[in-house]
Structure formats: C-alpha cells, structure tokens
C-alpha positions as a Markdown table, in Angstrom:
| # | Residue | x | y | z |
|---|---|---|---|---|
| 1 | Met | 55.8 | -54.9 | -48.8 |
| 2 | Gly | 54.9 | -56.5 | -45.5 |
| 3 | Asp | 54.1 | -54.9 | -42.2 |
| 4 | Val | 57.0 | -53.4 | -40.2 |
| 5 | Ile | 57.7 | -55.7 | -37.3 |
| 6 | Phe | 60.7 | -53.9 | -35.9 |
| 7 | Arg | 60.9 | -50.1 | -36.0 |
| 8 | Ala | 64.0 | -48.0 | -36.1 |
| 9 | Gly | 65.2 | -47.3 | -32.6 |
| 10 | Asp | 64.1 | -50.5 | -31.1 |
| 11 | His | 66.6 | -52.7 | -29.4 |
| 12 | Phe | 66.5 | -55.9 | -31.5 |
| 13 | Glu | 66.9 | -58.5 | -28.7 |
| 14 | Glu | 64.1 | -56.9 | -26.6 |
| 15 | Ala | 61.8 | -56.6 | -29.6 |
| 16 | Ala | 62.6 | -60.1 | -30.9 |
| 17 | Leu | 61.7 | -61.6 | -27.5 |
| 18 | Arg | 58.2 | -60.2 | -27.8 |
| 19 | Glu | 57.8 | -61.9 | -31.2 |
| 20 | Asp | 56.7 | -65.5 | -31.8 |
| 21 | Ala | 59.2 | -65.9 | -34.7 |
| 22 | Phe | 62.1 | -66.9 | -32.5 |
| 23 | Gln | 62.5 | -70.0 | -30.3 |
| 24 | Ser | 65.7 | -69.2 | -28.5 |
| 25 | Met | 68.4 | -66.6 | -27.8 |
| 26 | Asp | 70.7 | -68.4 | -30.2 |
| 27 | Gln | 68.3 | -67.8 | -33.0 |
| 28 | Ile | 67.9 | -64.2 | -32.0 |
| 29 | Thr | 71.7 | -63.8 | -31.9 |
| 30 | Leu | 72.2 | -65.4 | -35.3 |
| 31 | Ala | 69.4 | -63.2 | -36.8 |
| 32 | Ala | 70.9 | -60.1 | -35.2 |
| 33 | Arg | 74.3 | -60.9 | -36.8 |
| 34 | Ala | 72.8 | -61.4 | -40.2 |
| 35 | Leu | 70.7 | -58.2 | -39.9 |
| 36 | Glu | 73.8 | -56.3 | -38.8 |
| 37 | Lys | 75.8 | -57.6 | -41.8 |
| 38 | Ala | 72.9 | -56.4 | -44.1 |
| 39 | Gly | 72.9 | -52.9 | -42.5 |
| 40 | Phe | 69.6 | -53.1 | -40.6 |
| 41 | Leu | 71.2 | -53.1 | -37.1 |
| 42 | Arg | 74.1 | -51.4 | -35.4 |
| 43 | Arg | 75.9 | -52.7 | -32.2 |
| 44 | Val | 75.7 | -50.2 | -29.4 |
| 45 | Thr | 77.1 | -50.2 | -25.8 |
| 46 | Asp | 75.2 | -48.8 | -22.9 |
| 47 | Glu | 76.5 | -47.0 | -19.8 |
| 48 | Gln | 77.2 | -50.3 | -18.1 |
| 49 | Gly | 79.2 | -51.6 | -21.0 |
| 50 | Arg | 76.6 | -54.1 | -22.2 |
| 51 | Glu | 76.3 | -54.6 | -25.9 |
| 52 | Ser | 73.0 | -54.5 | -27.7 |
| 53 | Tyr | 71.7 | -54.3 | -31.3 |
| 54 | Leu | 69.9 | -51.1 | -32.2 |
| 55 | Ile | 67.7 | -51.1 | -35.3 |
| 56 | Ile | 68.7 | -48.4 | -37.7 |
| 57 | Arg | 66.2 | -49.3 | -40.5 |
| 58 | Asp | 62.7 | -50.6 | -40.2 |
| 59 | Ile | 62.5 | -54.4 | -40.7 |
| 60 | Thr | 59.6 | -56.2 | -42.3 |
| 61 | Gly | 58.8 | -59.9 | -42.0 |
| 62 | Ala | 60.0 | -60.3 | -45.6 |
| 63 | Asp | 63.3 | -58.5 | -44.9 |
| 64 | Leu | 63.9 | -60.7 | -41.8 |
| 65 | Ala | 63.1 | -63.9 | -43.7 |
| 66 | Phe | 65.3 | -63.0 | -46.7 |
| 67 | Val | 68.3 | -61.8 | -44.7 |
| 68 | Val | 68.3 | -64.7 | -42.3 |
| 69 | Ser | 67.8 | -67.4 | -45.0 |
| 70 | Arg | 70.5 | -65.8 | -47.1 |
| 71 | Glu | 72.9 | -65.8 | -44.2 |
| 72 | His | 72.0 | -69.5 | -43.4 |
| 73 | Lys | 72.6 | -70.5 | -47.1 |
| 74 | Glu | 76.0 | -68.7 | -47.1 |
| 75 | Met | 77.0 | -70.6 | -43.9 |
| 76 | Glu | 76.0 | -73.9 | -45.4 |
| 77 | Glu | 78.0 | -73.2 | -48.6 |
| 78 | Gly | 81.0 | -72.2 | -46.4 |
| 79 | Gly | 81.0 | -68.6 | -47.5 |
C-alpha cells in the first residue's frame, strides 16, 4: 500500500491544493465527487453555509488514482 497522502479529518480541497497532483479546481472538484461516491469523503457545511469535503477515510495515492480513473472511465462509457 502506498503512503497516505490525505488523512482522515482533512478538508479535501485544502489538502489537494497543497499537492502537485492537481492542476485546477475543476480537477479537484471532479476528484472530490469521485471520492465521495466511493465513500472516502463526506460533504459538510460550515457555520457560514459553505460546503466542503471532509475526508472520512485515509486516502493513498493508489486509492486516488484508482477511484478517479474508474470514475473517468464510467463517464466515458456513459454510466
């Protein structure tokens, strides 16, 4: 198993912005949606009503690559 790159309790957008794996907020948003669907993230709302993604399971580089590539493949196949 690879190194944990995002730990439980991190806010995904903030953690992802510190990583070199993403080039844009669009990529971060798509990855967050895929990880939420796979059960790694949960959407939360803060006191100001802003939505964010909270990590509920540690995410490794291998997990991230698998989930995001699987989601991309499903989108291409129309599923």
